[in-house]
FISE-707874 format. One record per atom (N, C-alpha, C): residue number from 1; atom name; x, y, z. Coordinates in Angstrom, 3 decimals. Layout:
# FISE-707874
   num   atome          x          y          z
   NUM      CA          X          Y          Z
...
//
This chain:
# FISE-707874
   num   atome          x          y          z
     1       N     -0.411    -11.379      8.904
     1      CA     -1.159    -10.230      9.389
     1       C     -2.665    -10.424      9.204
     2       N     -3.038    -11.534      8.587
     2      CA     -4.460    -11.852      8.396
     2       C     -5.189    -10.801      7.554
     3       N     -4.508    -10.266      6.540
     3      CA     -5.101     -9.302      5.620
     3       C     -5.568    -10.056      4.387
     4       N     -6.829     -9.893      4.035
     4      CA     -7.348    -10.536      2.828
     4       C     -6.725     -9.854      1.616
     5       N     -6.164    -10.660      0.732
     5      CA     -5.463    -10.143     -0.438
     5       C     -6.121    -10.684     -1.696
     6       N     -6.254     -9.815     -2.672
     6      CA     -6.787    -10.225     -3.964
     6       C     -5.903     -9.604     -5.034
     7       N     -5.335    -10.442     -5.882
     7      CA     -4.490     -9.951     -6.970
     7       C     -5.281    -10.046     -8.268
     8       N     -5.521     -8.883     -8.886
     8      CA     -6.300     -8.832    -10.119
     8       C     -6.118     -7.475    -10.772
     9       N     -6.398     -7.403    -12.050
     9      CA     -6.373     -6.088    -12.700
     9       C     -7.488     -5.213    -12.121
    10       N     -7.246     -3.940    -12.069
    10      CA     -8.243     -2.998    -11.573
    10       C     -8.380     -1.878    -12.600
    11       N     -9.599     -1.534    -12.913
    11      CA     -9.830     -0.506    -13.926
    11       C     -9.877      0.875    -13.285
    12       N     -9.589      1.881    -14.082
    12      CA     -9.676      3.247    -13.577
    12       C    -11.119      3.572    -13.211
    13       N    -12.081      2.974    -13.908
    13      CA    -13.491      3.194    -13.570
    13       C    -13.806      2.707    -12.154
    14       N    -13.198      1.594    -11.766
    14      CA    -13.393      1.071    -10.409
    14       C    -12.796      2.017     -9.372
    15       N    -11.635      2.562     -9.660
    15      CA    -11.002      3.524     -8.756
    15       C    -11.870      4.783     -8.651
    16       N    -12.348      5.281     -9.792
    16      CA    -13.203      6.471     -9.797
    16       C    -14.496      6.236     -9.000
    17       N    -15.105      5.069     -9.180
    17      CA    -16.340      4.758     -8.464
    17       C    -16.105      4.696     -6.953
    18       N    -15.010      4.065     -6.546
    18      CA    -14.698      3.972     -5.116
    18       C    -14.409      5.356     -4.542
    19       N    -13.719      6.184     -5.303
    19      CA    -13.426      7.542     -4.852
    19       C    -14.723      8.329     -4.692
    20       N    -15.603      8.242     -5.680
    20      CA    -16.881      8.948     -5.629
    20       C    -17.748      8.484     -4.460
    21       N    -17.704      7.183     -4.169
    21      CA    -18.508      6.616     -3.089
    21       C    -17.901      6.854     -1.710
    22       N    -16.646      7.349     -1.695
    22      CA    -15.976      7.571     -0.416
    22       C    -15.435      6.304      0.213
    23       N    -15.309      5.248     -0.586
    23      CA    -14.805      3.979     -0.052
    23       C    -13.338      3.718     -0.375
    24       N    -12.720      4.610     -1.131
    24      CA    -11.292      4.472     -1.437
    24       C    -10.515      4.956     -0.218
    25       N     -9.981      4.022      0.538
    25      CA     -9.353      4.346      1.819
    25       C     -7.900      4.764      1.689
    26       N     -7.165      4.118      0.807
    26      CA     -5.768      4.473      0.588
    26       C     -5.271      3.772     -0.666
    27       N     -4.141      4.229     -1.165
    27      CA     -3.497      3.603     -2.322
    27       C     -1.994      3.691     -2.099
    28       N     -1.284      2.645     -2.532
    28      CA      0.163      2.641     -2.353
    28       C      0.791      1.618     -3.267
    29       N      2.069      1.801     -3.505
    29      CA      2.877      0.823     -4.209
    29       C      3.813      0.188     -3.200
    30       N      4.119     -1.079     -3.393
    30      CA      4.992     -1.766     -2.443
    30       C      5.929     -2.713     -3.191
    31       N      7.140     -2.808     -2.702
    31      CA      8.118     -3.705     -3.306
    31       C      9.366     -3.748     -2.449
    32       N     10.277     -4.595     -2.813
    32      CA     11.472     -4.758     -1.984
    32       C     12.410     -3.560     -2.070
    33       N     12.447     -2.873     -3.191
    33      CA     13.369     -1.744     -3.332
    33       C     12.810     -0.468     -2.713
    34       N     11.552     -0.177     -2.967
    34      CA     10.955      1.071     -2.488
    34       C     10.308      0.914     -1.123
    35       N     10.216     -0.275     -0.618
    35      CA      9.499     -0.633      0.598
    35       C      8.016     -0.338      0.395
    36       N      7.589      0.902      0.619
    36      CA      6.191      1.253      0.398
    36       C      6.091      2.738      0.087
    37       N      5.275      3.060     -0.894
    37      CA      5.123      4.455     -1.306
    37       C      3.635      4.800     -1.395
    38       N      3.133      5.583     -0.436
    38      CA      1.733      5.986     -0.479
    38       C      1.454      6.856     -1.707
    39       N      0.248      6.740     -2.241
    39      CA     -0.188      7.557     -3.370
    39       C     -1.197      8.561     -2.831
    40       N     -0.880      9.829     -2.925
    40      CA     -1.737     10.882     -2.379
    40       C     -2.728     11.430     -3.395
    41       N     -2.414     11.278     -4.683
    41      CA     -3.266     11.860     -5.710
    41       C     -3.102     11.083     -7.012
    42       N     -4.217     10.862     -7.681
    42      CA     -4.202     10.255     -8.998
    42       C     -4.821     11.257     -9.962
    43       N     -4.079     11.604    -11.001
    43      CA     -4.607     12.500    -12.020
    43       C     -5.206     11.696    -13.157
    44       N     -6.433     12.038    -13.528
    44      CA     -7.100     11.333    -14.620
    44       C     -8.031     12.304    -15.342
    45       N     -7.816     12.427    -16.643
    45      CA     -8.649     13.288    -17.487
    45       C     -8.831     14.687    -16.892
    46       N     -7.697     15.296    -16.582
    46      CA     -7.666     16.674    -16.090
    46       C     -8.345     16.860    -14.731
    47       N     -8.510     15.762    -13.998
    47      CA     -9.089     15.839    -12.665
    47       C     -8.155     15.136    -11.688
    48       N     -7.968     15.729    -10.526
    48      CA     -7.136     15.112     -9.498
    48       C     -8.017     14.443     -8.458
    49       N     -7.728     13.179     -8.192
    49      CA     -8.422     12.440     -7.140
    49       C     -7.505     12.406     -5.927
    50       N     -7.817     13.175     -4.910
    50      CA     -7.018     13.161     -3.694
    50       C     -7.383     11.931     -2.880
    51       N     -6.354     11.233     -2.429
    51      CA     -6.537      9.978     -1.709
    51       C     -6.027     10.165     -0.289
    52       N     -6.801      9.709      0.696
    52      CA     -6.357      9.864      2.088
    52       C     -5.008      9.185      2.331
    53       N     -4.152      9.842      3.059
    53      CA     -2.880      9.248      3.496
    53       C     -2.653      9.652      4.950
    54       N     -1.886      8.882      5.627
    54      CA     -1.458      9.264      6.972
    54       C     -2.369      8.856      8.107
    55       N     -3.419      8.083      7.850
    55      CA     -4.263      7.621      8.958
    55       C     -3.434      6.728      9.881
    56       N     -3.578      6.898     11.188
    56      CA     -2.759      6.112     12.126
    56       C     -2.927      4.603     11.963
    57       N     -4.106      4.158     11.555
    57      CA     -4.341      2.720     11.404
    57       C     -4.256      2.258      9.949
    58       N     -3.644      3.064      9.097
    58      CA     -3.550      2.744      7.669
    58       C     -2.773      1.447      7.449
    59       N     -3.269      0.648      6.515
    59      CA     -2.592     -0.601      6.180
    59       C     -1.177     -0.332      5.688
    60       N     -0.995      0.737      4.926
    60      CA      0.344      1.049      4.415
    60       C      1.339      1.266      5.552
    61       N      0.920      1.900      6.614
    61      CA      1.819      2.112      7.764
    61       C      2.145      0.784      8.447
    62       N      1.133     -0.058      8.597
    62      CA      1.357     -1.357      9.231
    62       C      2.309     -2.215      8.395
    63       N      2.105     -2.223      7.072
    63      CA      2.988     -2.991      6.191
    63       C      4.406     -2.443      6.203
    64       N      4.534     -1.119      6.179
    64      CA      5.859     -0.497      6.208
    64       C      6.605     -0.899      7.479
    65       N      5.932     -0.796      8.603
    65      CA      6.564     -1.153      9.875
    65       C      6.976     -2.617      9.880
    66       N      6.074     -3.471      9.453
    66      CA      6.366     -4.907      9.462
    66       C      7.531     -5.250      8.543
    67       N      7.521     -4.721      7.323
    67      CA      8.578     -5.023      6.362
    67       C      9.930     -4.490      6.819
    68       N      9.981     -3.264      7.296
    68      CA     11.270     -2.722      7.752
    68       C     11.757     -3.434      9.012
    69       N     10.839     -3.884      9.849
    69      CA     11.258     -4.665     11.018
    69       C     11.886     -5.993     10.602
    70       N     11.347     -6.611      9.579
    70      CA     11.943     -7.854      9.069
    70       C     13.301     -7.561      8.439
    71       N     13.381     -6.487      7.642
    71      CA     14.643     -6.137      6.983
    71       C     15.746     -5.814      7.977
    72       N     15.392     -5.264      9.119
    72      CA     16.396     -4.880     10.118
    72       C     16.509     -5.879     11.262
    73       N     15.918     -7.056     11.077
    73      CA     15.998     -8.170     12.030
    73       C     15.355     -7.868     13.382
    74       N     14.428     -6.926     13.425
    74      CA     13.670     -6.675     14.653
    74       C     12.525     -7.675     14.791
    75       N     12.148     -8.291     13.666
    75      CA     11.165     -9.372     13.638
    75       C     11.776    -10.504     12.819
    76       N     11.392    -11.736     13.106
    76      CA     11.962    -12.857     12.362
    76       C     11.521    -12.869     10.899
    77       N     12.418    -13.330     10.048
    77      CA     12.148    -13.486      8.618
    77       C     11.646    -14.910      8.395
    78       N     10.349    -15.116      8.570
    78      CA      9.782    -16.455      8.467
    78       C      9.586    -16.913      7.027
    79       N      9.820    -16.020      6.074
    79      CA      9.650    -16.368      4.651
    79       C     10.981    -16.499      3.908
    80       N     12.088    -16.349      4.615
    80      CA     13.420    -16.425      4.027
    80       C     13.612    -15.409      2.899
    81       N     13.175    -14.173      3.139
    81      CA     13.310    -13.101      2.174
    81       C     14.719    -12.505      2.177
    82       N     15.374    -12.541      3.328
    82      CA     16.654    -11.856      3.477
    82       C     17.812    -12.697      2.976
    83       N     18.796    -12.010      2.440
    83      CA     20.004    -12.661      1.978
    83       C     21.190    -11.868      2.513
    84       N     22.026    -12.515      3.267
    84      CA     23.212    -11.877      3.824
    84       C     24.252    -11.739      2.736
    85       N     24.764    -10.508      2.568
    85      CA     25.830    -10.272      1.581
    85       C     27.060     -9.751      2.269
//
C-alpha cells in the first residue's frame, strides 16, 4: 500500500502534543484477531482527548478493507498469512 511505517515507542506527551497541534489524525489498534479497532477517545489525567474517526479516506478504513479482503480471498494473500483449517 506504500504506507510509510515506523515502529517505535511513543510517549503520551507526543500524543498530547499532536492532539494540541491538531495533527493527530486517527488512532487504532490492529491485529489478526481484532482486525482493526479505531480509538475514538484517550483518557489521560482526567481529560478526554477526542480523536477523529470515520473519515472516508482514513488509513484505518483502508487497512480494514484490505485485510478483510485478504482474509476472505477477495484479494490474493501474497504474504502467506492464511492457513486453511
